[in-house]
C-alpha positions as CSV (number, residue, x, y, z in Angstrom):
1,M,18.5,-26.7,8.4
2,T,16.9,-23.4,8.7
3,Y,19.8,-21.4,8.5
4,F,21.3,-22.8,5.8
5,I,18.4,-23.1,3.6
6,F,17.9,-19.5,4.4
7,G,21.4,-18.7,3.8
8,I,21.2,-20.1,0.5
9,Y,18.1,-18.6,-0.4
10,L,19.8,-15.3,0.3
11,L,22.4,-15.7,-1.9
12,F,20.8,-16.7,-4.7
13,F,18.4,-13.3,-4.8
14,C,20.7,-11.2,-4.2
15,W,22.5,-12.5,-6.9
16,L,19.4,-12.2,-8.8
17,I,18.1,-9.0,-7.9
18,P,20.4,-6.7,-9.8
19,R,20.6,-9.0,-13.1
20,I,16.7,-8.7,-13.5
21,P,16.2,-5.8,-16.6
22,F,13.4,-3.7,-14.6
23,I,15.3,-3.7,-11.5
24,Q,18.3,-3.0,-13.3
25,K,17.1,0.4,-15.3
26,S,15.9,2.4,-11.7
27,G,20.0,3.4,-12.3
28,L,21.1,2.1,-8.6
29,K,24.4,0.5,-8.5
30,P,24.2,-3.9,-8.0
31,S,25.8,-3.2,-4.4
32,W,22.4,-0.6,-3.3
33,L,20.1,-2.8,-4.6
34,I,21.5,-5.9,-2.3
35,A,21.8,-3.6,0.6
36,L,17.9,-2.4,0.0
37,F,17.2,-5.7,-0.4
38,I,18.5,-7.0,2.8
39,L,17.3,-4.1,3.9
40,K,13.9,-5.3,3.5
41,I,14.8,-8.6,4.4
42,L,15.5,-7.6,7.9
43,A,12.9,-5.4,8.1
44,G,10.6,-8.9,7.4
45,I,12.4,-10.8,10.0
46,A,11.8,-8.0,12.6
47,Y,7.4,-7.5,11.9
48,G,7.3,-11.4,12.3
49,V,9.4,-11.6,16.3
50,F,7.9,-8.6,16.8
51,Y,4.3,-10.4,16.8
52,T,6.2,-13.0,18.7
53,S,7.0,-10.7,21.2
54,I,3.8,-9.8,22.3
55,P,1.9,-12.5,24.9
56,D,-0.9,-14.3,22.5
57,Y,-0.1,-12.9,19.4
58,K,1.8,-15.3,17.5
59,V,-1.1,-17.0,17.2
60,K,-3.3,-14.4,16.9
61,A,-1.3,-11.7,14.4
62,D,-2.6,-12.1,11.0
63,T,1.2,-12.8,9.7
64,W,1.4,-16.0,11.9
65,K,-2.3,-17.2,11.1
66,F,-1.6,-17.0,7.4
67,F,1.6,-19.2,7.7
68,Y,0.1,-21.6,10.1
69,D,-3.1,-21.6,8.1
70,G,-0.9,-21.6,4.9
71,C,1.5,-24.9,6.5
72,R,-2.5,-26.7,6.1
73,E,-2.5,-24.9,2.6
74,T,0.3,-26.2,1.4
75,N,0.0,-30.1,2.8
76,F,-3.4,-30.1,1.1
77,L,-1.4,-29.3,-2.3
78,F,0.4,-32.0,-2.0
79,S,-2.6,-34.5,-1.0
80,D,-5.4,-32.7,-3.4
81,P,-3.8,-30.0,-5.8
82,L,-7.4,-30.2,-7.8
83,G,-9.1,-29.5,-4.2
84,Y,-7.0,-26.9,-3.5
85,L,-7.4,-24.7,-6.0
86,S,-11.2,-25.7,-6.4
87,K,-11.6,-24.5,-2.4
88,T,-10.7,-21.0,-3.4
89,F,-13.8,-20.1,-5.4
90,E,-16.1,-21.9,-2.2
91,N,-18.7,-19.9,-0.9
92,P,-20.0,-20.6,2.8
93,Y,-22.7,-17.7,2.7
94,Q,-25.4,-19.9,0.7
95,R,-23.6,-18.3,-3.0
96,D,-24.3,-14.8,-1.7
97,Y,-21.3,-12.7,-3.4
98,R,-22.6,-9.0,-2.5
99,H,-21.2,-6.8,1.2
100,F,-18.0,-5.9,-1.0
101,F,-17.1,-4.1,2.2
102,S,-18.4,-5.7,5.0
103,D,-16.4,-7.8,7.3
104,V,-19.0,-10.5,8.6
105,N,-20.4,-12.7,6.6
106,S,-18.8,-12.0,3.2
107,Y,-17.3,-14.4,0.6
108,W,-15.0,-10.9,-0.8
109,S,-13.8,-10.2,3.5
110,D,-12.9,-13.7,3.5
111,L,-11.1,-14.2,0.0
112,K,-8.1,-11.1,1.7
113,H,-7.4,-14.1,4.1
114,I,-7.5,-16.8,1.6
115,Y,-5.5,-14.7,-1.0
116,M,-2.5,-14.6,1.5
117,V,-3.0,-17.8,2.9
118,K,-2.6,-19.8,-0.8
119,I,0.8,-17.1,-1.2
120,V,2.5,-18.4,1.7
121,S,1.3,-22.1,0.9
122,V,3.3,-21.5,-2.2
123,F,6.7,-20.4,-0.8
124,N,6.3,-23.1,1.9
125,V,6.6,-25.8,-1.3
126,F,10.4,-23.9,-1.4
127,S,11.1,-23.2,2.4
128,G,9.8,-26.0,3.6
129,S,7.5,-24.3,5.8
130,R,9.8,-22.0,7.8
131,Y,8.6,-18.5,8.2
132,Y,11.9,-16.5,8.2
133,V,12.9,-18.3,4.9
134,N,9.3,-17.2,4.1
135,V,10.1,-13.4,4.3
136,I,13.2,-13.8,1.6
137,F,10.2,-14.8,-1.4
138,Y,8.2,-12.0,0.2
139,S,10.6,-9.3,0.0
140,F,11.8,-10.1,-3.5
141,L,8.0,-10.2,-4.6
142,T,7.2,-6.8,-3.2
143,F,11.0,-5.5,-4.1
144,F,9.3,-4.9,-7.6
145,G,6.4,-2.0,-6.2
146,P,9.7,0.3,-5.0
147,V,11.5,0.1,-7.9
148,A,8.5,0.3,-10.1
149,L,7.9,4.2,-8.3
150,L,11.6,4.9,-8.2
151,R,11.4,4.6,-12.1
152,I,8.8,7.2,-12.2
153,M,10.3,9.4,-10.1
154,K,13.7,9.2,-11.5
155,D,12.1,9.9,-14.7
156,L,10.7,13.1,-13.4
157,Y,13.4,14.0,-11.4
158,P,16.6,12.4,-12.8
159,E,19.6,13.8,-10.9
160,K,18.2,13.1,-7.6
161,L,18.5,9.4,-7.8
162,K,19.3,9.0,-4.2
163,L,17.4,11.4,-2.3
164,L,14.8,9.3,-4.2
165,T,15.5,6.0,-3.4
166,I,16.3,7.3,0.5
167,S,12.5,8.6,0.2
168,I,11.1,5.7,-1.3
169,F,12.8,2.7,0.6
170,L,13.9,4.2,4.2
171,F,10.6,5.8,5.7
172,P,11.0,3.2,8.9
173,S,7.1,3.1,9.2
174,F,6.8,1.9,5.6
175,L,9.7,0.2,5.6
176,F,8.3,-2.1,8.1
177,W,4.9,-2.6,7.8
178,S,5.5,-3.0,3.8
179,S,8.6,-5.9,4.4
180,G,6.0,-7.7,6.8
181,I,4.0,-10.9,5.2
182,H,0.6,-9.0,5.4
183,K,-1.4,-7.3,2.5
184,D,0.3,-3.7,2.8
185,G,3.3,-5.0,0.6
186,I,1.5,-6.2,-1.7
187,V,-0.9,-4.1,-2.7
188,F,1.6,-1.2,-3.0
189,S,3.5,-2.8,-5.2
190,L,0.4,-4.1,-7.5
191,L,-0.3,-0.1,-7.4
192,T,3.1,1.6,-8.2
193,L,3.1,-1.1,-10.5
194,A,-0.1,-0.1,-12.6
195,A,0.9,3.5,-12.0
196,Y,4.3,2.8,-13.9
197,L,2.5,0.7,-16.8
198,F,0.2,3.7,-17.5
199,Y,3.1,6.4,-17.3
200,F,5.2,5.3,-19.5
201,A,2.3,4.1,-22.0
202,L,1.1,7.5,-22.2
203,K,4.8,9.5,-22.3
204,N,5.5,7.0,-25.0
205,K,1.4,6.8,-26.6
206,K,1.7,3.6,-26.3
207,L,-1.3,3.1,-24.1
208,G,-3.2,0.5,-26.1
209,P,-5.5,-2.3,-25.6
210,G,-3.1,-5.0,-24.1
211,K,-1.4,-2.2,-22.1
212,L,-4.6,-1.6,-20.3
213,F,-5.1,-5.2,-20.0
214,Q,-2.2,-5.3,-18.3
215,I,-3.0,-2.9,-15.8
216,A,-6.7,-4.7,-15.1
217,I,-5.1,-7.5,-14.1
218,L,-3.1,-5.3,-11.6
219,L,-6.0,-3.8,-10.2
220,A,-8.3,-7.5,-10.3
221,F,-5.1,-8.5,-7.9
222,I,-5.5,-5.8,-5.5
223,F,-9.8,-5.9,-5.3
224,L,-9.1,-9.0,-4.1
225,V,-7.2,-8.0,-0.9
226,R,-8.3,-4.3,-0.9
227,N,-11.2,-3.5,-2.8
228,H,-11.4,0.0,-1.8
229,V,-8.0,0.8,-3.4
230,V,-9.7,0.1,-6.5
231,L,-12.5,1.9,-6.4
232,A,-10.6,4.8,-5.4
233,A,-7.5,4.4,-8.4
234,V,-10.1,3.9,-11.1
235,P,-11.4,7.5,-11.0
236,G,-7.5,7.7,-10.7
237,F,-6.7,6.4,-13.7
238,I,-9.6,8.4,-15.5
239,A,-8.6,11.5,-14.2
240,W,-5.4,10.8,-15.4
241,W,-6.0,9.8,-18.7
242,I,-8.5,12.9,-19.0
243,A,-6.0,15.2,-18.0
244,E,-2.8,14.4,-20.3
245,K,-5.2,14.4,-23.6
246,Y,-7.7,17.3,-23.2
247,C,-6.4,19.6,-20.3
248,S,-3.5,22.2,-20.6
249,K,-4.8,22.7,-16.6
250,K,-4.2,19.6,-15.5
251,W,-5.9,19.8,-11.9
252,V,-8.9,21.0,-13.8
253,A,-9.1,17.3,-14.7
254,F,-8.6,15.8,-11.7
255,L,-10.8,18.5,-9.7
256,A,-13.6,17.8,-12.7
257,T,-13.1,13.7,-12.3
258,T,-13.5,14.0,-8.2
259,I,-16.3,16.1,-8.3
260,F,-18.1,13.5,-10.7
261,F,-17.7,10.3,-8.9
262,T,-17.6,11.8,-5.1
263,T,-21.3,12.7,-6.5
264,L,-21.7,9.2,-8.1
265,F,-21.1,7.7,-4.6
266,F,-23.4,9.5,-2.9
267,T,-26.1,9.2,-5.4
268,T,-25.8,5.7,-6.2
269,K,-28.6,4.1,-4.4
270,Y,-31.2,5.8,-6.1
271,I,-30.2,3.7,-8.8
272,H,-30.6,0.6,-7.0
273,P,-30.7,0.4,-2.8
274,K,-28.2,-2.1,-2.8
275,L,-25.2,0.4,-4.7
276,D,-25.7,2.1,-1.4
277,L,-22.2,2.8,-0.9
278,P,-21.7,5.7,1.9
279,I,-23.8,3.1,4.2
280,S,-21.5,0.4,3.5
281,I,-18.7,2.7,4.7
282,V,-21.0,3.6,8.1
283,L,-21.4,-0.3,8.5
284,R,-17.7,-0.4,8.3
285,Q,-16.8,2.0,11.1
286,K,-19.6,0.4,13.0
287,E,-18.1,-3.3,12.9
288,F,-14.1,-1.1,13.7
289,V,-15.7,0.2,16.8
290,K,-16.9,-3.3,18.2
291,L,-12.9,-4.0,17.9
292,G,-12.4,-2.0,20.6
293,G,-8.1,-2.4,21.2
294,S,-5.8,-0.4,23.6
295,S,-5.0,2.2,20.9
296,F,-8.5,3.4,20.5
297,L,-9.3,6.5,19.5
298,P,-13.2,8.1,20.0
299,Q,-14.8,8.8,16.9
300,R,-17.7,10.7,15.6
301,E,-20.7,8.4,14.4
302,L,-21.1,8.5,10.7
303,H,-24.3,8.2,8.8
304,A,-25.1,7.7,5.3
305,E,-25.4,11.6,3.8
306,F,-23.0,13.9,2.9
307,T,-23.2,16.2,5.7
308,S,-22.3,13.8,7.8
309,F,-19.0,12.7,5.7
310,L,-18.3,16.3,5.4
311,K,-18.6,16.9,9.5
312,N,-16.6,13.8,9.8
313,A,-13.7,14.6,7.4
314,P,-11.6,16.9,9.6
315,Q,-11.3,14.5,12.3
316,A,-10.5,11.5,9.8
317,L,-7.7,13.3,8.7
318,N,-6.4,14.2,12.0
319,H,-6.1,10.5,12.4
320,T,-4.7,9.8,9.4
321,L,-2.3,12.5,9.4
322,V,-1.3,14.0,12.0
323,R,-1.8,10.7,14.8
324,P,0.2,9.7,17.1
325,Y,1.2,12.7,18.8
326,I,4.3,12.8,20.2
327,T,2.0,12.7,23.7
328,E,0.3,9.4,23.0
329,I,3.0,7.0,23.0
330,L,1.7,3.6,23.9
331,S,5.3,1.2,22.1
332,P,7.9,2.0,20.8
333,L,6.6,1.7,17.8
334,Y,4.1,4.5,18.1
335,L,7.1,6.8,19.1
336,I,8.6,6.4,16.1
337,S,5.6,6.9,13.9
338,A,4.6,9.9,16.4
339,L,8.8,11.4,15.1
340,E,7.8,10.1,11.5
341,I,4.7,12.1,11.2
342,L,6.0,15.0,12.9
343,F,9.4,14.9,10.4
344,I,6.7,14.2,7.7
345,W,5.1,17.7,8.5
346,L,7.9,20.0,9.3
347,L,9.4,18.8,5.9
348,V,6.3,20.0,4.0
349,F,6.5,23.2,6.1
350,F,10.0,23.3,4.9
351,W,9.4,23.0,1.6
352,F,6.6,25.6,1.3
353,F,9.3,28.3,1.7
354,R,12.1,26.2,-0.1
355,Y,10.3,24.7,-3.0
356,T,12.1,24.8,-6.7
357,T,8.4,23.9,-8.6
358,S,5.7,22.4,-7.9
359,P,5.2,18.6,-7.8
360,Y,1.9,18.8,-8.9
361,K,2.6,19.8,-12.8
362,D,2.8,16.5,-13.5
363,S,-0.3,14.3,-13.9
364,V,1.5,11.3,-12.3
365,V,2.0,13.3,-9.0
366,V,-1.4,14.6,-8.8
367,F,-2.4,10.8,-9.5
368,L,-0.6,9.7,-6.6
369,A,-1.8,12.4,-4.0
370,L,-5.2,12.1,-5.0
371,I,-5.7,8.3,-4.2
372,S,-3.5,8.5,-1.4
373,F,-5.8,11.3,0.0
374,T,-8.8,9.6,-0.3
375,L,-7.7,6.4,0.9
376,L,-6.3,8.2,4.2
377,L,-9.8,9.9,4.3
378,L,-11.6,6.9,4.2
379,T,-9.5,4.8,6.5
380,G,-9.7,7.8,9.0
381,Y,-14.0,7.6,8.8
382,I,-14.2,3.9,9.4
383,V,-10.6,2.9,11.5
384,P,-10.6,4.1,14.8
385,Q,-7.8,2.0,16.1
386,L,-4.5,4.0,15.7
387,G,-2.4,1.0,15.5
388,A,-4.1,-0.3,12.4
389,I,-4.0,3.3,11.5
390,V,-0.4,3.2,11.1
391,R,-0.1,0.1,9.6
392,Y,-2.7,1.3,6.8
393,R,-1.1,4.9,6.1
394,S,2.3,4.1,5.5
395,I,2.0,2.6,2.3
396,F,1.4,6.1,0.9
397,I,3.8,8.0,3.0
398,P,6.7,7.4,-0.1
399,L,3.9,8.6,-2.4
400,L,3.1,11.6,-0.5
401,I,6.7,12.8,0.2
402,T,8.8,11.6,-2.6
403,P,7.9,14.4,-5.0
404,I,7.8,16.9,-2.6
405,I,11.4,15.7,-1.1
406,A,12.5,16.2,-5.0
407,T,11.2,19.6,-5.5
408,I,12.6,21.0,-2.6
409,E,15.7,23.7,-3.2
410,W,18.2,22.1,-0.5
411,P,21.7,23.5,0.3
412,K,24.6,22.7,-1.4
413,F,26.0,20.3,1.0
414,I,22.8,18.3,1.3
415,L,22.9,17.6,-2.3
416,R,26.5,17.3,-2.5
417,F,26.2,14.5,-0.4
418,F,23.0,13.2,-1.4
419,K,25.2,12.9,-4.9
420,Y,24.8,9.6,-7.0
421,K,28.2,8.0,-8.0
């Protein structure tokens, strides 16, 4: 029965995908869209199978926890719909809604799990509580994010659709980690959809209250699962708007905004002690250090001062932009990740000598690079587990690499091969 239901939904969504106007306007042929969608589903299935192949991980892995808890929530939905909704807002910590960035005694930390469980519970209504059928629904839900990024990049580089498609959809770590039923694919999709709305609203001079409200809703949904992403994105959007409205040299707006918000980050504690943002990062690092793990990276202790953050920055960036080294392979996934990061750095080196134009003349590219860099830096500060870093990093690879690939002066035989027909 599972195979039959899987096949019916697969056929339905393969029929639906090329007929959705937003996806149609990507410029890709229906056959390409269907192939990319099926590839995403296969990656999502591989993600689920991977966590069943590790002893005891089917119980411990987040993706399966979401599923099992989602099954209970689905039963709760049928038995008590009002209770199903109201339970989302129950706070077991005596109405203490502080500790935005903490994993300990935090309603906001629990909400990340509840958020995913609720999504899975809705999937279960239609799948009959079948994990791998849910993968189809999740793949459909998160397919809009890469398409949104593709439509932005296609508008900037209209002659390189196939290169853009490959660089956005097919980097191995991004394809694998963003396709599994987890928070990563949702965060990426919401962020790129917000960037898409902002980009075309600015371009068409239609950035009114309605469009800003839509963007705010998307950011609010990100806030529920990765609040620090929103804290990085909001200054980025502000810098982007200033750059387009008031600056001929766009980098000036981004630099000035970065300096302003960095200063604010380190001085909010003087406004109110509970607004001490650096200490929240320090505490998060301590919580991750306690977890240990087989892929643990020794990490310099972080303190809540600017000088400590500055001294730890090279190590943090090394962890997120360079590791794993080709010499520290713990599994086939680490090997793929090491080869991928090596390929990316070779690509950047090649671009340095073969670029046709700077990709950073466009505000949207600077925006994507700025928030990616900021969040990778935060990840390097906080997370000492290499396995977690590889997953967190994966959703930023297309944001950073796609503009670079698009602005390389490729040899003619490569351009002929990648010419979209």
